[in-house]
gemmi code that builds the backbone of each chain (N, CA, C; Angstrom):
import gemmi

chains = {
    "A": [
        ("UNK", (54.565, 23.178, -71.960), (55.790, 22.764, -71.371), (56.656, 22.743, -69.706)),
        ("UNK", (57.226, 21.656, -69.465), (57.494, 21.662, -68.126), (58.722, 22.592, -68.220)),
        ("UNK", (58.697, 22.953, -66.889), (59.629, 24.634, -66.008), (60.975, 24.607, -67.181)),
        ("UNK", (61.500, 23.416, -67.034), (62.804, 22.619, -67.385), (63.007, 23.277, -68.544)),
        ("UNK", (61.778, 22.967, -69.607), (62.540, 23.323, -71.349), (62.021, 24.744, -71.857)),
        ("UNK", (61.667, 25.491, -70.821), (61.463, 27.082, -70.973), (62.973, 27.856, -71.710)),
        ("UNK", (63.879, 27.384, -70.951), (65.443, 28.139, -71.157), (65.816, 27.435, -72.348)),
        ("UNK", (65.197, 26.639, -73.388), (65.921, 26.187, -74.221), (66.201, 27.314, -75.454)),
        ("UNK", (64.586, 28.469, -75.161), (64.828, 29.186, -76.036), (65.545, 30.599, -75.438)),
        ("UNK", (67.130, 30.550, -75.940), (67.969, 31.250, -75.060), (68.233, 32.623, -76.131)),
        ("UNK", (68.870, 33.584, -75.529), (68.884, 34.952, -76.564), (70.377, 35.177, -75.733)),
        ("UNK", (71.374, 35.546, -76.695), (72.239, 36.330, -76.040), (72.972, 37.064, -77.077)),
        ("UNK", (73.108, 38.280, -76.506), (73.620, 39.576, -77.416), (74.982, 40.173, -76.668)),
        ("UNK", (75.802, 40.756, -77.971), (76.829, 41.073, -77.985), (77.492, 42.113, -78.618)),
        ("UNK", (78.495, 43.089, -78.405), (78.777, 43.975, -79.330), (80.294, 43.719, -79.678)),
        ("UNK", (80.202, 43.630, -81.158), (81.383, 43.072, -81.807), (82.112, 43.917, -82.783)),
        ("UNK", (83.114, 44.236, -82.669), (83.669, 45.295, -83.603), (84.434, 44.899, -84.448)),
        ("UNK", (84.524, 45.238, -86.098), (85.590, 45.140, -87.076), (86.707, 45.262, -86.756)),
        ("UNK", (87.894, 44.789, -86.490), (88.902, 45.265, -86.238), (89.950, 45.289, -87.740)),
        ("UNK", (89.612, 44.271, -88.807), (90.471, 44.012, -89.653), (90.888, 45.445, -90.586)),
        ("UNK", (91.991, 45.727, -90.692), (92.109, 46.788, -91.625), (90.987, 46.970, -93.123)),
        ("UNK", (90.586, 45.710, -93.834), (89.701, 46.011, -94.970), (88.441, 45.740, -94.742)),
        ("UNK", (87.718, 45.878, -93.439), (86.348, 45.456, -92.882), (85.918, 44.380, -93.265)),
        ("UNK", (84.180, 44.421, -93.149), (83.921, 43.519, -93.339), (83.265, 43.014, -95.018)),
        ("UNK", (84.095, 43.061, -95.420), (84.172, 42.393, -96.950), (83.760, 41.188, -97.271)),
        ("UNK", (83.441, 41.323, -98.523), (82.978, 39.522, -98.956), (83.535, 38.437, -98.213)),
        ("UNK", (85.056, 38.292, -97.971), (85.296, 36.789, -97.450), (85.007, 37.053, -96.065)),
        ("UNK", (85.501, 38.052, -95.151), (85.074, 37.814, -93.738), (83.377, 37.866, -93.900)),
        ("UNK", (82.367, 37.903, -94.708), (81.127, 38.052, -94.514), (80.775, 36.828, -94.586)),
        ("UNK", (81.008, 36.191, -95.539), (81.336, 34.412, -95.828), (81.677, 34.232, -94.740)),
        ("UNK", (82.478, 34.010, -94.231), (83.128, 32.965, -93.352), (82.154, 33.565, -91.944)),
        ("UNK", (81.380, 34.979, -91.941), (80.474, 35.138, -90.350), (79.583, 34.019, -90.733)),
        ("UNK", (79.205, 34.301, -92.316), (77.844, 33.512, -92.552), (77.813, 31.868, -92.597)),
        ("UNK", (78.563, 31.335, -92.679), (79.129, 30.227, -92.767), (79.175, 29.915, -91.077)),
        ("UNK", (80.030, 30.079, -90.691), (79.979, 29.893, -88.975), (78.340, 30.192, -88.256)),
        ("UNK", (77.577, 31.250, -88.676), (76.255, 31.246, -88.075), (75.279, 30.296, -88.833)),
        ("UNK", (75.775, 29.734, -89.992), (74.735, 28.543, -90.389), (74.766, 27.491, -89.807)),
        ("UNK", (76.023, 27.334, -88.667), (76.638, 25.657, -88.162), (75.494, 25.970, -86.989)),
        ("UNK", (74.801, 26.951, -86.360), (74.012, 26.913, -85.647), (72.193, 26.864, -85.917)),
        ("UNK", (71.420, 26.754, -84.802), (70.348, 26.729, -85.224), (69.481, 27.771, -84.771)),
        ("UNK", (70.264, 28.767, -84.273), (69.755, 29.842, -83.859), (69.769, 30.841, -84.574)),
        ("UNK", (68.930, 31.807, -84.688), (68.551, 32.880, -85.416), (69.546, 34.098, -84.885)),
        ("UNK", (70.142, 34.442, -85.847), (71.141, 35.250, -85.407), (71.310, 36.842, -86.764)),
        ("UNK", (71.232, 37.550, -85.518), (71.477, 39.193, -86.588), (72.638, 39.937, -86.209)),
        ("UNK", (72.639, 40.550, -87.257), (73.573, 41.515, -86.762), (73.216, 43.184, -87.078)),
        ("UNK", (73.618, 44.203, -86.531), (72.507, 45.627, -86.531), (73.726, 46.336, -86.557)),
        ("UNK", (73.866, 47.492, -87.105), (74.394, 48.627, -87.220), (73.507, 49.867, -87.019)),
        ("UNK", (73.112, 50.321, -86.261), (72.546, 51.462, -85.757), (71.316, 50.876, -86.236)),
        ("UNK", (70.427, 51.773, -86.778), (68.960, 51.165, -87.233), (68.802, 49.803, -88.691)),
        ("UNK", (70.196, 49.486, -88.672), (69.921, 48.537, -89.876), (70.144, 46.873, -89.300)),
        ("UNK", (69.572, 46.740, -89.335), (69.333, 45.012, -88.902), (69.413, 44.072, -90.198)),
        ("UNK", (70.523, 43.001, -90.011), (70.501, 42.036, -90.911), (70.271, 40.838, -89.921)),
        ("UNK", (70.274, 39.598, -91.357), (70.287, 38.292, -91.080), (71.834, 37.621, -91.140)),
        ("UNK", (72.059, 37.260, -90.107), (73.848, 36.826, -90.091), (74.044, 35.447, -90.734)),
        ("UNK", (73.442, 34.691, -91.197), (73.583, 33.817, -91.899), (73.140, 33.734, -93.568)),
        ("UNK", (73.609, 35.479, -93.985), (72.898, 35.772, -95.363), (74.362, 36.496, -95.456)),
        ("UNK", (75.114, 36.376, -96.909), (76.140, 36.951, -97.104), (75.662, 38.434, -97.389)),
        ("UNK", (74.820, 38.521, -98.420), (74.365, 38.918, -99.340), (73.773, 40.609, -98.310)),
        ("UNK", (72.859, 39.856, -97.342), (72.708, 41.227, -96.317), (73.412, 41.473, -95.489)),
        ("UNK", (74.364, 40.328, -95.188), (76.192, 41.029, -94.334), (76.622, 42.250, -94.905)),
        ("UNK", (76.677, 42.426, -96.217), (77.364, 43.341, -97.414), (76.953, 44.620, -97.068)),
        ("UNK", (75.418, 44.579, -96.789), (74.377, 45.582, -96.637), (75.444, 46.767, -95.289)),
        ("UNK", (75.813, 45.933, -94.282), (76.019, 47.052, -93.521), (77.382, 47.893, -93.413)),
        ("UNK", (78.224, 47.460, -94.902), (79.134, 48.555, -94.867), (80.218, 48.644, -94.256)),
        ("UNK", (80.351, 47.631, -92.993), (81.071, 47.829, -92.238), (82.711, 47.911, -92.024)),
        ("UNK", (83.180, 49.247, -91.851), (84.702, 49.120, -92.216), (85.318, 49.136, -90.867)),
        ("UNK", (86.512, 49.289, -90.922), (87.083, 48.925, -89.414), (86.801, 49.967, -88.885)),
        ("UNK", (86.536, 49.793, -87.523), (86.255, 50.188, -86.000), (85.188, 50.069, -86.124)),
        ("UNK", (84.194, 49.793, -86.932), (82.649, 49.875, -86.614), (82.205, 48.883, -85.540)),
        ("UNK", (81.105, 49.463, -84.980), (80.481, 48.532, -83.573), (79.046, 47.949, -84.306)),
        ("UNK", (78.999, 46.416, -83.747), (77.762, 45.675, -84.455), (77.161, 45.320, -83.278)),
        ("UNK", (75.831, 45.404, -82.903), (75.284, 44.209, -82.434), (74.729, 42.913, -82.535)),
        ("UNK", (75.558, 41.949, -82.469), (75.033, 40.713, -82.821), (74.026, 39.926, -81.677)),
        ("UNK", (73.241, 39.431, -82.421), (71.601, 38.950, -81.076), (71.748, 37.543, -81.591)),
        ("UNK", (71.792, 36.636, -80.752), (71.434, 35.094, -81.453), (70.297, 34.552, -80.071)),
        ("UNK", (69.400, 33.828, -81.130), (68.253, 33.625, -80.234), (67.794, 32.305, -80.912)),
        ("UNK", (67.870, 31.273, -79.840), (67.807, 29.613, -79.977), (68.643, 28.838, -78.970)),
        ("UNK", (68.198, 27.594, -79.266), (69.087, 26.784, -78.201), (70.666, 27.020, -78.239)),
        ("UNK", (71.081, 27.052, -79.230), (72.534, 27.251, -79.315), (72.910, 28.588, -79.389)),
        ("UNK", (71.748, 29.273, -78.324), (72.452, 30.930, -78.916), (73.810, 31.287, -78.016)),
        ("UNK", (74.126, 30.339, -77.056), (75.333, 31.052, -76.488), (76.518, 30.612, -76.974)),
        ("UNK", (76.339, 29.434, -77.658), (77.831, 28.890, -78.059), (77.762, 29.812, -79.293)),
        ("UNK", (76.913, 29.970, -80.750), (76.694, 31.046, -81.983), (77.478, 32.125, -81.338)),
        ("UNK", (77.122, 33.061, -80.455), (77.313, 33.867, -79.823), (79.202, 34.001, -79.636)),
        ("UNK", (79.220, 33.448, -78.382), (80.943, 33.101, -78.384), (81.704, 32.339, -79.878)),
        ("UNK", (81.211, 31.746, -80.393), (81.996, 31.636, -81.511), (81.975, 33.198, -82.712)),
        ("UNK", (80.665, 33.538, -82.630), (81.214, 34.537, -83.641), (81.892, 35.552, -82.975)),
        ("UNK", (81.998, 35.770, -81.762), (82.706, 37.117, -81.050), (84.300, 36.683, -81.201)),
        ("UNK", (84.351, 35.028, -81.150), (85.684, 34.958, -81.642), (86.082, 35.680, -83.210)),
        ("UNK", (85.624, 35.088, -83.875), (85.913, 35.044, -85.223), (86.049, 36.570, -85.586)),
        ("UNK", (85.291, 37.595, -85.003), (85.122, 39.057, -85.207), (86.327, 39.648, -84.157)),
        ("UNK", (86.552, 39.082, -83.186), (88.038, 39.267, -82.437), (89.015, 38.861, -83.110)),
        ("UNK", (89.404, 37.798, -83.712), (90.500, 37.595, -84.691), (90.833, 38.128, -85.348)),
        ("UNK", (89.559, 39.318, -86.453), (89.904, 40.199, -87.488), (89.343, 39.176, -88.742)),
        ("UNK", (88.446, 37.974, -88.617), (88.557, 37.296, -89.623), (89.837, 36.769, -90.095)),
        ("UNK", (90.794, 36.352, -88.874), (92.006, 36.100, -89.854), (92.956, 36.792, -90.517)),
        ("UNK", (92.510, 38.068, -90.419), (93.177, 39.100, -91.481), (93.989, 39.883, -90.774)),
        ("UNK", (94.680, 40.480, -91.324), (95.885, 41.429, -90.724), (95.004, 42.476, -90.060)),
    ],
    "B": [
        ("UNK", (76.852, 62.499, -99.323), (76.463, 61.458, -100.860), (76.524, 60.331, -100.995)),
        ("UNK", (75.102, 59.542, -100.687), (74.968, 58.235, -100.743), (75.967, 57.847, -102.712)),
        ("UNK", (76.660, 56.723, -102.344), (76.998, 56.225, -103.846), (75.829, 55.757, -104.294)),
        ("UNK", (75.803, 55.476, -105.715), (74.964, 55.063, -106.843), (75.338, 53.899, -107.580)),
        ("UNK", (74.545, 53.546, -107.960), (74.867, 51.995, -108.885), (75.745, 53.094, -110.578)),
        ("UNK", (74.703, 53.953, -110.859), (75.480, 54.462, -112.140), (76.698, 55.747, -111.656)),
        ("UNK", (77.289, 55.883, -110.577), (77.933, 56.234, -110.618), (79.071, 55.407, -110.224)),
        ("UNK", (79.316, 53.840, -110.252), (80.447, 52.869, -109.915), (80.268, 52.395, -111.627)),
        ("UNK", (79.290, 51.567, -112.493), (78.993, 50.956, -113.654), (79.467, 52.163, -114.643)),
        ("UNK", (80.404, 51.307, -115.700), (80.897, 51.742, -116.578), (79.759, 51.413, -117.619)),
        ("UNK", (79.116, 52.437, -118.313), (78.257, 52.579, -119.291), (78.586, 51.348, -120.044)),
        ("UNK", (79.926, 52.013, -120.985), (80.010, 51.219, -121.831), (80.777, 49.767, -121.727)),
        ("UNK", (80.438, 49.187, -120.736), (81.029, 48.136, -119.911), (79.980, 47.025, -119.795)),
        ("UNK", (79.155, 47.737, -120.086), (77.648, 46.907, -119.807), (77.232, 45.847, -121.035)),
        ("UNK", (77.218, 44.851, -120.757), (77.134, 44.056, -121.646), (75.741, 42.675, -121.600)),
        ("UNK", (75.125, 43.177, -122.037), (73.720, 42.562, -122.328), (73.386, 41.165, -122.833)),
        ("UNK", (74.657, 40.522, -123.705), (74.641, 39.337, -123.873), (76.199, 39.045, -123.901)),
        ("UNK", (76.595, 38.226, -122.723), (78.169, 37.549, -123.285), (78.026, 36.716, -123.885)),
        ("UNK", (79.016, 36.618, -124.613), (79.028, 35.239, -125.381), (79.755, 34.172, -124.612)),
        ("UNK", (80.750, 34.847, -123.450), (80.719, 33.444, -122.302), (80.387, 32.692, -121.963)),
        ("UNK", (80.586, 30.893, -121.795), (79.970, 30.385, -121.478), (80.434, 29.648, -120.257)),
        ("UNK", (81.972, 29.829, -119.581), (82.618, 29.325, -118.782), (82.672, 30.696, -117.434)),
        ("UNK", (83.035, 30.322, -116.419), (83.395, 31.677, -115.650), (84.746, 32.345, -116.036)),
        ("UNK", (85.753, 31.381, -116.428), (87.075, 32.422, -116.623), (86.822, 33.272, -117.700)),
        ("UNK", (85.768, 32.878, -118.481), (85.702, 33.696, -119.840), (84.860, 34.526, -119.470)),
        ("UNK", (83.762, 34.536, -118.828), (83.382, 35.420, -118.538), (83.716, 36.922, -117.863)),
        ("UNK", (84.806, 36.231, -116.928), (85.465, 37.357, -116.002), (86.399, 38.215, -117.088)),
        ("UNK", (87.162, 37.420, -118.182), (87.975, 37.939, -118.979), (87.344, 38.967, -119.958)),
        ("UNK", (85.909, 38.525, -120.460), (85.078, 39.393, -121.423), (84.641, 40.566, -120.812)),
        ("UNK", (84.377, 40.336, -119.062), (83.999, 41.716, -118.643), (85.172, 42.829, -118.358)),
        ("UNK", (86.574, 41.970, -118.134), (87.897, 42.935, -117.558), (87.981, 43.385, -119.582)),
        ("UNK", (87.405, 42.991, -120.703), (87.986, 43.218, -121.636), (86.980, 44.931, -121.933)),
        ("UNK", (85.976, 44.253, -121.462), (84.824, 45.444, -121.863), (85.234, 46.733, -120.954)),
        ("UNK", (85.640, 46.744, -119.626), (86.185, 47.688, -119.283), (87.345, 48.573, -119.513)),
        ("UNK", (87.980, 47.953, -120.330), (89.285, 48.233, -121.057), (89.086, 49.284, -122.493)),
        ("UNK", (88.095, 48.097, -122.859), (87.293, 49.029, -124.372), (86.749, 50.316, -123.764)),
        ("UNK", (86.223, 50.083, -122.940), (85.226, 51.377, -122.527), (86.490, 52.600, -121.873)),
        ("UNK", (87.680, 52.182, -121.603), (88.407, 53.238, -121.385), (88.178, 53.889, -119.303)),
        ("UNK", (87.472, 52.503, -119.011), (87.375, 52.480, -117.837), (88.547, 51.878, -116.603)),
        ("UNK", (89.146, 50.852, -117.623), (90.279, 50.061, -116.599), (91.759, 50.404, -118.168)),
        ("UNK", (93.086, 50.267, -117.375), (94.089, 50.661, -118.052), (94.131, 49.258, -118.968)),
        ("UNK", (94.663, 49.127, -120.161), (94.737, 47.942, -120.993), (96.259, 47.489, -120.495)),
        ("UNK", (97.227, 48.284, -119.914), (98.641, 47.884, -119.461), (98.079, 46.609, -118.463)),
        ("UNK", (97.053, 46.630, -117.378), (97.084, 46.251, -116.322), (95.910, 44.636, -116.945)),
        ("UNK", (95.507, 44.697, -118.030), (94.678, 44.044, -118.421), (94.383, 42.476, -117.940)),
        ("UNK", (95.654, 41.761, -118.114), (96.102, 40.578, -117.867), (96.164, 40.144, -116.011)),
        ("UNK", (96.612, 41.276, -115.436), (96.871, 41.405, -113.820), (95.583, 41.087, -113.484)),
        ("UNK", (94.792, 41.963, -113.940), (93.100, 42.145, -113.389), (92.215, 40.474, -113.741)),
        ("UNK", (92.494, 40.146, -114.661), (91.905, 39.011, -114.841), (92.715, 38.095, -114.122)),
        ("UNK", (93.835, 37.877, -113.904), (94.367, 36.693, -112.904), (94.197, 36.881, -111.483)),
        ("UNK", (93.801, 37.883, -111.069), (93.851, 38.891, -109.979), (92.063, 38.665, -109.257)),
        ("UNK", (91.229, 38.525, -110.416), (89.836, 38.499, -109.875), (89.729, 36.870, -109.945)),
        ("UNK", (90.536, 36.255, -111.060), (90.381, 34.712, -110.954), (90.572, 34.121, -109.779)),
        ("UNK", (91.977, 34.644, -109.188), (92.966, 34.099, -107.899), (91.830, 34.281, -106.977)),
        ("UNK", (91.192, 35.774, -106.980), (89.692, 36.131, -105.617), (89.022, 34.761, -106.037)),
        ("UNK", (88.665, 34.537, -107.079), (87.350, 33.230, -107.169), (87.728, 32.290, -106.916)),
        ("UNK", (88.920, 32.061, -107.001), (89.253, 30.267, -106.411), (89.423, 30.130, -104.940)),
        ("UNK", (89.451, 31.574, -104.013), (89.470, 31.364, -102.863), (87.948, 31.390, -102.033)),
        ("UNK", (87.221, 31.706, -102.909), (85.674, 31.162, -102.662), (85.085, 31.965, -103.448)),
        ("UNK", (83.912, 31.268, -104.153), (83.361, 31.817, -104.864), (82.425, 32.905, -104.811)),
        ("UNK", (82.565, 33.551, -105.760), (81.301, 35.106, -105.402), (80.082, 34.964, -106.137)),
        ("UNK", (79.679, 33.746, -106.215), (78.632, 33.650, -106.634), (77.739, 33.286, -105.386)),
        ("UNK", (76.685, 34.077, -104.872), (76.217, 34.001, -103.519), (74.690, 33.868, -103.604)),
        ("UNK", (74.470, 33.395, -105.068), (73.188, 33.119, -104.674), (71.967, 33.475, -105.662)),
        ("UNK", (71.023, 32.884, -105.725), (70.096, 33.625, -106.779), (70.154, 33.917, -108.197)),
        ("UNK", (71.198, 33.469, -108.839), (71.477, 33.539, -109.845), (72.358, 34.979, -110.497)),
        ("UNK", (73.143, 35.729, -109.260), (73.838, 36.612, -109.261), (75.705, 36.135, -108.847)),
        ("UNK", (76.509, 36.904, -109.303), (78.072, 36.956, -108.912), (78.201, 38.128, -109.303)),
        ("UNK", (79.635, 38.378, -107.506), (79.493, 39.604, -107.618), (81.426, 39.372, -107.681)),
        ("UNK", (82.205, 38.830, -109.079), (83.593, 39.100, -108.928), (84.413, 40.267, -108.808)),
        ("UNK", (85.426, 39.970, -107.951), (85.758, 41.445, -107.503), (87.040, 41.532, -107.239)),
        ("UNK", (88.034, 42.726, -107.206), (89.214, 42.783, -106.299), (89.792, 44.001, -105.985)),
        ("UNK", (90.548, 44.326, -105.399), (91.078, 45.882, -105.086), (92.513, 45.425, -105.552)),
        ("UNK", (92.932, 46.438, -106.483), (94.315, 46.117, -107.339), (95.119, 47.742, -107.365)),
        ("UNK", (96.438, 47.391, -107.409), (97.128, 48.717, -107.341), (97.075, 49.117, -108.707)),
        ("UNK", (96.489, 48.451, -109.606), (96.407, 48.781, -110.960), (94.954, 49.728, -111.789)),
        ("UNK", (94.279, 49.631, -110.479), (93.029, 50.381, -110.693), (93.270, 51.789, -109.862)),
        ("UNK", (93.223, 52.678, -110.598), (93.057, 54.398, -110.096), (91.781, 54.507, -109.902)),
        ("UNK", (90.553, 54.571, -110.303), (89.428, 54.354, -110.007), (88.253, 53.352, -110.185)),
        ("UNK", (87.939, 53.005, -109.018), (86.921, 52.595, -108.862), (85.733, 51.808, -110.243)),
        ("UNK", (85.412, 51.234, -110.747), (84.808, 50.991, -111.665), (84.123, 49.568, -111.768)),
        ("UNK", (82.808, 49.369, -112.112), (82.339, 48.181, -112.495), (81.732, 47.969, -113.785)),
        ("UNK", (82.037, 46.354, -114.499), (81.492, 45.571, -115.461), (79.876, 45.595, -115.382)),
        ("UNK", (79.026, 45.533, -115.924), (77.794, 44.189, -115.777), (77.404, 43.292, -117.434)),
        ("UNK", (77.430, 41.853, -116.905), (77.343, 41.119, -117.600), (76.114, 40.239, -117.575)),
        ("UNK", (75.300, 40.089, -118.733), (73.875, 39.269, -118.421), (74.800, 37.820, -119.252)),
        ("UNK", (74.345, 36.392, -118.632), (73.955, 35.420, -119.556), (72.949, 34.484, -119.677)),
        ("UNK", (72.385, 35.053, -120.811), (70.973, 34.007, -121.200), (70.803, 32.823, -120.750)),
        ("UNK", (72.358, 31.829, -121.037), (71.580, 30.564, -120.754), (72.638, 29.961, -119.398)),
        ("UNK", (72.758, 31.180, -118.457), (73.560, 30.854, -117.418), (74.938, 30.232, -117.432)),
        ("UNK", (75.752, 30.566, -116.277), (77.185, 30.330, -116.195), (77.460, 29.328, -115.357)),
        ("UNK", (78.069, 28.326, -114.860), (78.625, 27.822, -113.709), (80.083, 28.576, -112.792)),
        ("UNK", (79.207, 29.382, -111.810), (80.367, 30.106, -110.926), (80.728, 29.354, -109.719)),
        ("UNK", (80.223, 28.020, -109.680), (80.330, 27.354, -108.281), (79.246, 28.135, -106.910)),
        ("UNK", (78.315, 28.640, -107.767), (77.860, 29.312, -106.552), (77.288, 28.267, -105.468)),
        ("UNK", (77.268, 29.650, -104.390), (76.723, 28.615, -102.990), (75.547, 27.949, -102.914)),
        ("UNK", (74.629, 28.372, -103.884), (73.625, 27.384, -104.094), (73.648, 26.509, -105.247)),
        ("UNK", (75.113, 26.444, -105.747), (75.202, 25.659, -106.973), (74.170, 25.682, -108.512)),
        ("UNK", (73.529, 27.168, -108.055), (72.670, 27.300, -109.270), (73.726, 27.903, -110.415)),
        ("UNK", (73.214, 28.214, -111.700), (74.078, 28.757, -112.462), (73.912, 30.482, -112.160)),
        ("UNK", (74.920, 31.333, -112.693), (74.988, 32.737, -112.766), (74.232, 33.502, -114.138)),
        ("UNK", (73.436, 34.068, -113.906), (72.706, 34.848, -114.766), (73.406, 36.355, -115.431)),
        ("UNK", (73.566, 36.941, -114.091), (73.957, 38.255, -114.204), (75.338, 38.378, -113.202)),
        ("UNK", (75.776, 38.911, -113.443), (77.265, 39.147, -113.034), (77.514, 40.890, -112.934)),
        ("UNK", (78.375, 41.779, -111.757), (78.317, 42.401, -111.676), (80.296, 42.480, -111.346)),
        ("UNK", (80.909, 42.471, -112.310), (82.578, 42.243, -111.798), (82.762, 43.839, -111.545)),
        ("UNK", (83.254, 44.300, -109.688), (84.186, 45.521, -109.677), (85.458, 45.423, -109.237)),
        ("UNK", (85.841, 46.756, -109.807), (86.953, 46.832, -110.010), (87.477, 47.763, -108.801)),
        ("UNK", (88.475, 47.981, -107.974), (88.613, 48.864, -106.891), (89.956, 49.093, -106.486)),
        ("UNK", (90.755, 50.014, -106.518), (91.861, 50.193, -105.691), (92.107, 49.624, -104.365)),
        ("UNK", (93.430, 49.455, -104.361), (94.024, 49.287, -103.364), (93.930, 49.713, -102.153)),
        ("UNK", (93.999, 50.950, -102.188), (94.141, 51.930, -100.895), (93.016, 52.646, -100.307)),
        ("UNK", (91.828, 52.123, -100.834), (90.312, 52.265, -100.222), (89.288, 51.482, -99.816)),
        ("UNK", (89.447, 50.437, -98.786), (89.193, 49.806, -98.392), (87.038, 49.827, -97.819)),
        ("UNK", (86.889, 51.380, -97.597), (85.965, 52.008, -97.303), (84.827, 52.363, -98.625)),
        ("UNK", (85.703, 52.548, -99.726), (85.177, 53.228, -101.349), (84.667, 51.317, -101.387)),
        ("UNK", (85.491, 50.435, -101.252), (84.771, 49.350, -101.835), (83.932, 48.911, -101.029)),
        ("UNK", (83.420, 49.003, -99.631), (82.620, 48.723, -99.150), (81.370, 49.387, -99.153)),
        ("UNK", (81.874, 50.201, -99.793), (80.497, 51.415, -100.119), (79.753, 50.712, -101.276)),
        ("UNK", (80.778, 50.683, -102.591), (80.328, 50.035, -103.380), (79.624, 48.642, -103.533)),
        ("UNK", (80.264, 47.819, -102.911), (79.329, 46.588, -102.474), (78.302, 46.566, -101.599)),
        ("UNK", (78.023, 47.199, -101.152), (76.487, 47.875, -100.323), (75.489, 47.954, -101.427)),
        ("UNK", (76.329, 48.866, -102.122), (75.416, 49.217, -103.596), (74.787, 48.249, -104.296)),
        ("UNK", (75.641, 47.296, -104.796), (75.787, 46.640, -105.227), (74.599, 45.376, -105.039)),
        ("UNK", (74.810, 45.050, -103.579), (74.206, 44.269, -102.947), (72.762, 44.878, -102.692)),
        ("UNK", (72.836, 45.973, -102.425), (71.257, 46.633, -102.415), (70.700, 45.986, -103.271)),
        ("UNK", (71.275, 46.299, -104.361), (70.193, 45.981, -106.015), (70.170, 44.430, -105.960)),
        ("UNK", (70.979, 44.033, -106.104), (71.042, 42.084, -106.326), (70.183, 41.546, -105.092)),
        ("UNK", (70.107, 42.522, -104.050), (69.260, 41.624, -102.979), (67.622, 41.482, -103.263)),
        ("UNK", (67.294, 42.661, -104.238), (65.732, 42.946, -104.954), (65.401, 42.093, -105.560)),
        ("UNK", (64.255, 41.417, -105.340), (63.959, 40.466, -106.152), (63.605, 40.859, -107.659)),
        ("UNK", (63.056, 42.064, -107.719), (62.426, 42.746, -109.118), (63.550, 43.147, -109.900)),
        ("UNK", (64.614, 43.559, -108.802), (65.877, 43.938, -110.088), (66.606, 43.094, -110.509)),
        ("UNK", (66.829, 41.719, -109.494), (66.944, 40.352, -110.192), (66.416, 40.083, -111.311)),
        ("UNK", (65.312, 40.111, -111.488), (64.176, 39.845, -112.128), (64.300, 40.172, -113.698)),
        ("UNK", (64.443, 41.975, -113.459), (64.384, 42.586, -114.395), (66.022, 42.982, -115.340)),
        ("UNK", (67.140, 42.660, -114.642), (68.384, 42.377, -114.513), (68.148, 41.099, -115.632)),
        ("UNK", (67.815, 39.803, -114.955), (67.783, 39.008, -116.103), (67.361, 38.751, -117.596)),
        ("UNK", (66.182, 39.601, -117.259), (65.093, 39.973, -118.705), (65.456, 40.591, -119.665)),
        ("UNK", (66.472, 41.685, -119.224), (67.207, 42.681, -119.987), (67.689, 42.560, -121.172)),
        ("UNK", (66.724, 42.567, -122.282), (67.781, 42.296, -123.595), (68.785, 43.332, -124.044)),
        ("UNK", (68.885, 44.428, -124.059), (69.769, 45.362, -124.716), (70.670, 46.098, -123.598)),
        ("UNK", (71.478, 46.591, -123.519), (72.377, 47.100, -122.683), (71.689, 48.888, -122.234)),
        ("UNK", (70.662, 49.274, -123.008), (70.181, 50.474, -122.659), (69.073, 49.998, -121.677)),
        ("UNK", (68.346, 48.845, -121.988), (67.477, 48.194, -120.617), (68.387, 48.394, -119.392)),
        ("UNK", (69.732, 47.709, -119.224), (70.068, 47.741, -118.013), (70.652, 49.229, -117.545)),
        ("UNK", (70.729, 49.649, -118.200), (71.497, 51.075, -117.914), (69.985, 52.160, -117.338)),
        ("UNK", (69.131, 51.587, -118.053), (67.405, 52.349, -117.467), (67.152, 51.579, -116.007)),
        ("UNK", (67.549, 50.196, -116.156), (67.491, 49.427, -114.858), (67.982, 50.185, -113.607)),
        ("UNK", (69.639, 50.162, -113.707), (70.555, 50.850, -112.999), (69.770, 52.235, -112.505)),
        ("UNK", (69.485, 53.027, -113.638), (68.575, 54.341, -112.953), (67.946, 54.059, -112.492)),
        ("UNK", (66.723, 53.635, -112.230), (65.625, 53.099, -111.446), (65.873, 52.449, -110.459)),
        ("UNK", (67.016, 52.009, -110.211), (67.299, 51.303, -108.847), (68.126, 52.673, -107.976)),
        ("UNK", (69.013, 53.523, -108.852), (69.324, 54.699, -107.899), (68.460, 55.157, -107.441)),
        ("UNK", (67.520, 55.641, -108.294), (65.694, 56.754, -107.931), (65.075, 55.653, -107.210)),
        ("UNK", (65.401, 54.500, -106.447), (64.339, 53.430, -105.539), (62.814, 53.565, -106.540)),
        ("UNK", (62.786, 53.363, -108.128), (61.532, 53.219, -108.724), (61.102, 52.176, -108.262)),
        ("UNK", (62.003, 50.575, -108.256), (61.648, 49.334, -108.188), (60.795, 49.215, -106.751)),
        ("UNK", (59.949, 48.291, -107.295), (59.024, 47.417, -106.018), (60.393, 47.057, -105.162)),
        ("UNK", (60.116, 46.165, -104.150), (60.412, 45.400, -103.283), (61.645, 46.191, -102.477)),
    ],
}
model = gemmi.Model(1)
for chain_id, residues in chains.items():
    chain = gemmi.Chain(chain_id)
    for i, (resn, *xyz) in enumerate(residues, 1):
        res = gemmi.Residue()
        res.name, res.seqid = resn, gemmi.SeqId(i, " ")
        for name, pos in zip(("N", "CA", "C"), xyz):
            atom = gemmi.Atom()
            atom.name, atom.element = name, gemmi.Element(name[0])
            atom.pos, atom.b_iso = gemmi.Position(*pos), 0.0
            res.add_atom(atom)
        chain.add_residue(res)
    model.add_chain(chain)
structure = gemmi.Structure()
structure.add_model(model)
structure.setup_entities()
């Protein structure tokens, strides 16, 4: 592989906080998974020891992330930076809830 | 102390064979089962059904793999409770994977405790995410079979 292409497998990590009152319940989990699925990068969310697939609603629900909980978001792949930025914005907006 | 499925599910509201062939009927049947089991207030029956259906219209809780988790947080609910319904023939829930739903867990939560609601969802999804649990639930022929399965899941006796 030419040198120029090794940078394609990017990784982007960020710490996100659940800010909305109701926490990361089913609708926000659906919004996160829907958004994550737009990217080719692998996306994981981690809460302490537990790591889940950011593209799976059922797995995101396992985090039981209430208001104030911090999660580590990692995107790995060609569009990792874009995925990271978009997901960080969604968390920062509180999933467009109060 | 970790929340368990058997803490949430009202045993009397476990329906091994739903009569309903459609989503709205299934939701009514399960809310009615909770009312009959004394786990939900009859006075709020219509409001609860309407609220669960309204939530479903905002986005299907058929999350794939033949399971659906219709739910609502409602002021008419004093204590969190859940019903389980099994459909032998499958129900169209407009599921994310467009497949029929065979197992439904309907969760009613008070509207003032989002933490407990999330913990209950975690417990429910932990079981539904387990392939063995899903298969056994789909095959369970009686209420007793389902209650035993819940107990086994609570005690982590299921493989996978």
